[in-house]
N, C-alpha and C positions, 0 to 999 in steps of 0.2 A: 102093307103099306099101310101107314097110316092118312086116314082121310085128314085134305089142305081144307085151310078155311076160306075159301071163295068170298069172298063179298061183292057176284053178279054187277049189281049195278054201278055198282064206283068203278070200275073192271071195267067195262062195256062203257061209258060215258068218256072213261080217259083214251083208252083208246081210240074212238072215236074223233078225240077234238084236238089230241095227241098225236094218235096217229100209232102207240107204242102204250105199252106197261108193263114196269118192272114187277113181280112176284116174288116179291123175297122165302129167302127160305123153300122158294117151292120143291124143292130134296128135302130130307133132312142127310142127319150127321146118317145115318145106316144106310139108308139107301143111296148114298153120292157114293160109299164106301162099298156096298154092294157094283154096283154099277163098277166102278174102276177095278175090281175082280176082275169082275165078269169079263173086261175088256185086260186084265193083266194075265188072266189063265188061257186068253186066246193067243197073245206071242209068246205065252209061250209053250206051247203047240208047234210051233213051227221051232223055235233052238231053245229046250229047256235048262235052266239053270234056276238058279236062290234068290237073284232079285226079285226085289217085292216096292221099289217103284214105279207105276207103269211108264214116269217120263223118262226114267235112264232104260228102260226095257227097251222103248221106241226107239233110241237112240240105239239101239245096240243093234235091233235085225235092221234098220237101216243101214246101219253100216253093213251087217251081217248079209241080207241080200233085201235088196229093193223095190226086188219084182214082190219076193214074199210080205214084203212092209206095203204093198200097196193090195193085195191079195187081203191083210188083216183089213187096212182101212172100211174095202168092199164087204167082207163077209160082216165087218161088223156091224151094216145095213141093216141088219136080219133079226138083229140079237133078239131071243124073246122079251130076256132082260130089261130092254131099252125100251121093247114093244106092252108092255104090263104100265110099265110108269107113262111111257104118253100117250095109252085109249086108256087108262082110267077112267073106270063112272064120272070123278070129278072135274076130267078135264071133258071127255064125250058131253055131261050136262051142257058145259058151258058153252064152249061151240057151237049146242044144241038152240038154245038159249042166245047170244050173238048174234045168229042169223033166219033165228024164227024157222028155225027147220026141223024134221024130226030124223031128217038122216044127214050125215053127213060122212068124209071119208080119206083115208091118210094117204095123201096124193104122195111124198116122199119124207119120208122118216132117213135123219142116217147121222152120222156122225163126219165134222169137219176137224181136223189135227193140221195146222199151219203151225210150222217148228221158226227155228234161227231163223234162217234161210228166207224167211218169205217170200217164199219162190209163187203162192197157190193166193193172194188177194184179192179179191177180183174189185176190179175198182164200181158207182157207181151206179148201181141200179131197181128194178124192181121185183117182186118172187115174179115172176113166167113160166111159159112153160108146164103149166098144172092142168086138173079135170075141170077146175072151174076158176070165174074170169073173179070173184071176190074168193077173199080163202085169212086165212090165220096161220105168221111162221109163226112158230115159237122156238127160241134161241138161248138156248140154256150149257153156259160151260163148266167145265169141272174142276175150274181149276182157277182160282181171283185171274179178270181183268180189268190193265188198266194200264198206264201210259209207260210202263218197262213188258210186260207181256204180252203189246197189243190185243185187243179188241174190237167189237163192233161201234160203227160209228153211225147218223142219222142223221138224214137233213129236214133242218123243222118243219113244219105244214108241209112236202112236200103230199102228202096223201092226199091233201085236198085238193088236185087236180085231177085227178085219171089217172090213167096212164100214156109215160110219152114214147114215144118211139125205142127201140132199144135198136143197137146193131151187134153185128158178130165178130167185126173189124177189132182187132186191140188199136186200141186209141191212140198210143206211142208206138208203136214198132207198125202199122201198117198192116196187118195183116193176123191170122191166127192167135188167139195163147196157146197155151201149155193143153186147153178141150175145145175139140171143133163148136163145145156152144157157148164158147163165152160171149156173152151178153153186156152188154152197158150202156147208157146214155151220157146223150153227146152234153161232153166236159159245157159247154157255154151254158145248158139248162139248169146242169148241177151248182153252179155258180149263183144262182139267182135265190138263194138258198143258205141258210145258216147249217154250217158245221156241228155238228156234239158225238164228241165222241165216249161213249157210255163206259162208264166204272163196273162192269155185274160184278158181285160177290161168285164163290163156288156152292152150283146150288139153288141160285138165282133164275128165275128164267124174266126175255124179253118177250112180251107178248106183240107182236104190234101185228096189223092190216096190210097185208096186199102189196098197194100205193105206197108205202113210205117208200118213200128213199131209203137204200144202205146201202154202207163196205164193208169193207175191216180196216181195222191201219195196223200199223204193222209192232210188230217184235223189236223189242232191246233186249230184253233179259238172256244172256247166253246158257245153250243147255235148254229151255224150256221150250215145253210143247204146249198151243192154245188144244186144247181139246173141248168140242164145243157140241151138245147133244137139239140136231133140229126132228122140229116135223113143221109136215104141211098142208092146214084141217082147211078142207071146202066142203060146204056147200052140197046139196042138191040144185036148189037153185044156178042158172049160165053157163049148163054143160053142152057143150055144143055137140058131142060124142053122143048124147042123147037124145036129137034132136037133124041132125045129117045126119045123114050114111053117110058121105061123105066125109063127115071131119075124120083126123086121128083124137087118140084115145086121148092127149094132151093136146092142150092149145100153143102152137107153137112159139119159139120166146122173139121170132119179126111178125109178130101182128099188129090188126087196130085192135085193138082187147078191148077200148071202147065203146066198139061196135053192138056190142054182145048186151043186149039182153034177154029179159027173161017175160 
């Protein structure tokens, strides 16, 4: 893996000012291909054939067996090919410098897959249910994201106001959504901020402070699968689990994050 060129001071300033930074070509072509091949080979383990296109193979397995497709999704979160890029020395050094700490934690590495059904789009939220109050979200699509393929929307300057109260009820259906941990912010709060739908090229990465309000925006392109690599980096500071023997390992989704100090 080639060492990436980190302009730490510039990136840190932009994240603190704007809430996020888009790191162009975070993964080079060779690295991106290695990641795709690893995900493709895992799908082939479910049902082997000669398909070489990851997106087509995804839809094939979805049609073949929905449960095994979900199992592939879960297993991808533990793929060491992904880990080696997400936890490389240059990434780790940057997170340490950002938070002025010598200890950082991997809070929730995973992939996200959204297809033409747009079933799993979350409403506006902040990154919660992590080890620490503070953190950096890494969000990197392996295919281009745009108005046709869907992508990540952020809410301008929302990171400057601390953490908002989150709810578990679905904001439109009035009950729990597709996951028991569905979480979102009151729409009346969200509408105060300008929504920006980012268009991020394959292999680039968004680095965002975890108090930045964000959500997905829908895909229009049929037969497309938006596959995104994500990680949440936490510093040693503001971890209740290490200060309070009654605290859970991860801070609950519904919690007053603004009370956490170090």
